[in-house]
C-alpha positions as CSV (number, residue, x, y, z in Angstrom):
1,M,-291.3,-35.0,-76.4
2,T,-288.0,-36.7,-76.7
3,K,-287.0,-39.9,-75.1
4,H,-285.0,-38.1,-72.4
5,Q,-287.8,-36.0,-71.5
6,D,-290.2,-38.8,-71.1
7,K,-288.3,-40.9,-68.7
8,P,-286.4,-39.2,-65.9
9,Q,-283.2,-41.0,-65.1
10,N,-282.5,-42.2,-61.6
11,N,-278.8,-41.3,-61.4
12,S,-277.1,-40.8,-58.0
13,Q,-275.0,-38.0,-59.5
14,D,-278.0,-36.1,-60.3
15,I,-279.1,-36.1,-56.7
16,P,-277.7,-33.1,-54.9
17,T,-275.8,-34.0,-51.8
18,I,-276.5,-31.8,-48.8
19,I,-273.3,-31.0,-46.9
20,D,-273.6,-30.4,-43.2
21,A,-272.0,-26.9,-42.7
22,D,-270.8,-27.6,-39.2
23,K,-268.9,-30.8,-40.3
24,F,-267.5,-29.0,-43.4
25,M,-266.2,-26.1,-41.2
26,A,-264.7,-28.5,-38.7
27,M,-262.9,-30.5,-41.4
28,T,-261.7,-27.3,-43.1
29,L,-260.5,-25.8,-39.8
30,D,-258.8,-29.1,-38.9
31,D,-257.0,-29.2,-42.2
32,I,-255.9,-25.6,-41.8
33,S,-254.7,-26.3,-38.3
34,L,-252.6,-29.3,-39.5
35,K,-251.0,-27.2,-42.3
36,L,-250.3,-24.3,-39.8
37,D,-248.6,-26.8,-37.4
38,K,-246.4,-28.0,-40.3
39,L,-245.6,-24.5,-41.3
40,A,-244.9,-23.5,-37.6
41,N,-242.5,-26.5,-37.2
42,L,-240.8,-25.6,-40.5
43,F,-240.5,-22.0,-39.3
44,I,-239.0,-23.1,-35.9
45,K,-236.4,-25.4,-37.7
46,N,-235.5,-22.5,-40.0
47,Q,-235.1,-20.2,-37.0
48,Q,-232.9,-22.7,-35.3
49,T,-230.8,-23.0,-38.4
50,L,-230.5,-19.3,-38.8
51,S,-229.6,-18.9,-35.1
52,S,-226.8,-21.5,-35.4
53,L,-225.6,-19.8,-38.6
54,L,-225.6,-16.5,-36.8
55,D,-223.6,-18.0,-33.9
56,Y,-221.1,-19.5,-36.4
57,T,-220.8,-16.1,-38.2
58,I,-220.2,-14.3,-34.9
59,K,-217.5,-16.7,-33.9
60,N,-215.9,-16.4,-37.3
61,E,-215.9,-12.7,-37.1
62,K,-214.2,-12.8,-33.8
63,R,-211.6,-15.2,-35.2
64,L,-211.0,-13.0,-38.2
65,S,-210.6,-10.0,-35.9
66,V,-208.0,-11.8,-33.9
67,I,-206.2,-13.0,-37.0
68,E,-206.3,-9.4,-38.5
69,E,-204.9,-7.9,-35.3
70,E,-202.2,-10.5,-35.2
71,M,-201.3,-10.0,-38.8
72,L,-201.2,-6.2,-38.3
73,A,-199.1,-6.6,-35.2
74,E,-196.7,-8.9,-36.9
75,A,-196.5,-7.1,-40.2
76,D,-193.1,-5.9,-41.3
77,S,-192.7,-2.3,-40.3
78,G,-189.6,-1.9,-42.4
79,E,-187.9,-0.3,-39.4
80,F,-184.5,-1.0,-37.9
81,L,-182.3,0.1,-35.0
82,R,-178.5,0.3,-35.2
83,R,-176.2,-0.3,-32.2
84,T,-172.4,-0.2,-32.1
85,G,-170.0,-0.8,-29.2
86,T,-167.2,-2.7,-27.7
87,V,-167.7,-6.1,-26.2
88,T,-165.4,-7.6,-23.5
89,T,-164.6,-11.1,-22.4
90,T,-166.0,-10.6,-18.9
91,N,-169.4,-9.0,-19.4
92,F,-172.2,-9.5,-21.9
93,V,-173.4,-6.6,-23.9
94,I,-177.1,-6.9,-23.7
95,I,-179.3,-5.3,-26.3
96,D,-182.7,-5.0,-24.6
97,T,-185.5,-4.7,-27.2
98,N,-188.0,-3.7,-24.5
99,A,-185.9,-0.7,-23.7
100,S,-185.3,0.2,-27.3
101,P,-187.2,0.0,-29.7
102,G,-189.8,-0.8,-27.0
103,H,-191.0,-4.1,-28.3
104,M,-189.7,-7.5,-29.4
105,V,-188.1,-7.7,-32.9
106,K,-188.1,-10.2,-35.7
107,G,-184.4,-10.3,-36.4
108,Y,-180.9,-9.0,-36.0
109,T,-177.6,-8.9,-37.7
110,V,-174.3,-8.6,-35.8
111,I,-171.0,-7.7,-37.5
112,N,-167.7,-8.4,-35.8
113,D,-165.5,-5.3,-36.7
114,G,-162.9,-6.1,-34.1
115,P,-159.7,-8.3,-34.0
116,N,-161.2,-11.1,-31.8
117,N,-164.0,-13.6,-32.0
118,I,-167.3,-12.7,-30.5
119,Y,-170.3,-14.9,-29.5
120,V,-173.9,-13.8,-30.0
121,G,-177.2,-15.3,-28.8
122,H,-180.7,-14.2,-28.2
123,N,-183.4,-14.6,-25.6
124,M,-180.9,-15.8,-23.0
125,A,-182.9,-14.4,-20.1
126,I,-186.6,-13.8,-19.6
127,S,-185.9,-10.2,-18.6
128,S,-183.1,-8.4,-20.4
129,E,-182.2,-6.6,-17.1
130,L,-180.9,-9.9,-15.7
131,D,-177.4,-10.9,-16.8
132,V,-176.9,-14.5,-17.9
133,D,-175.0,-16.9,-15.7
134,I,-172.9,-18.5,-18.4
135,I,-169.2,-18.9,-17.9
136,D,-168.1,-20.8,-21.0
137,V,-170.2,-19.9,-24.1
138,T,-168.0,-22.2,-26.2
139,S,-169.6,-25.2,-24.5
140,D,-173.2,-24.0,-25.3
141,T,-172.9,-23.8,-29.1
142,S,-176.6,-24.5,-29.4
143,R,-177.4,-21.1,-27.9
144,F,-174.5,-19.0,-29.2
145,A,-173.1,-18.4,-32.6
146,L,-169.4,-17.7,-33.1
147,I,-168.6,-14.7,-35.3
148,L,-165.0,-14.4,-36.5
149,P,-163.4,-11.0,-37.1
150,G,-164.9,-9.4,-40.2
151,E,-167.8,-11.8,-40.4
152,D,-171.5,-11.2,-39.7
153,F,-174.3,-13.3,-38.2
154,K,-178.0,-12.9,-39.2
155,F,-181.0,-14.4,-37.4
156,V,-184.6,-13.8,-38.4
157,F,-188.0,-15.1,-37.2
158,N,-191.2,-14.4,-39.1
159,R,-192.7,-13.0,-35.9
160,R,-191.5,-10.6,-33.3
161,K,-190.0,-13.0,-30.8
162,I,-186.6,-11.6,-29.9
163,R,-186.5,-10.0,-26.5
164,N,-182.8,-9.5,-26.1
165,V,-179.5,-10.1,-27.8
166,H,-176.4,-11.1,-25.8
167,I,-172.9,-10.5,-27.2
168,L,-169.6,-11.6,-25.5
169,A,-166.0,-11.4,-26.7
170,N,-163.6,-14.3,-26.8
171,G,-159.8,-13.9,-26.6
172,G,-159.9,-10.1,-26.1
173,D,-162.1,-7.1,-26.5
174,S,-163.7,-6.6,-29.9
175,T,-166.0,-4.0,-31.6
176,F,-169.3,-4.8,-33.2
177,R,-172.2,-3.3,-35.2
178,A,-175.7,-4.7,-34.7
179,W,-179.0,-4.0,-36.5
180,L,-182.4,-5.0,-35.1
181,T,-185.2,-5.3,-37.6
182,W,-189.0,-5.5,-37.2
């Protein structure tokens, strides 16, 4: 016999520990429960984040839809409408864009083909059907442009904002040509 066989060692590691199965199950289940709670809280936070991201995405899609509609509505159509006529010193010639072409326009050009000066202005009235109560257009130079014989006047917005164009002669009747663009 060897020395190890003769003398049994009294080592605590050699003594098997008996584990109480009920306590082990309780500890294990408690540990699992804590981990599940942490996982559930993490899941709830992720759901809240995803929900707020979804709300943000929906709002952005609505904004983009509005922007797209506006851009399409305001896009250049490459269209124009030509008007010609004689303007007098007593009554405005009113080109109503709601009547023709049926919507506001982005710009206009007026050419004075006659022998006398003419004045031109736009959006002088909310409704183009109402005549403007202006007696002396020369005193309201901020709203009217003077066009000498043979000259032209161009005005352009980047959006369709012009509802009507008012033209009045000064010093005698005159003829004009006008183009509306949108």
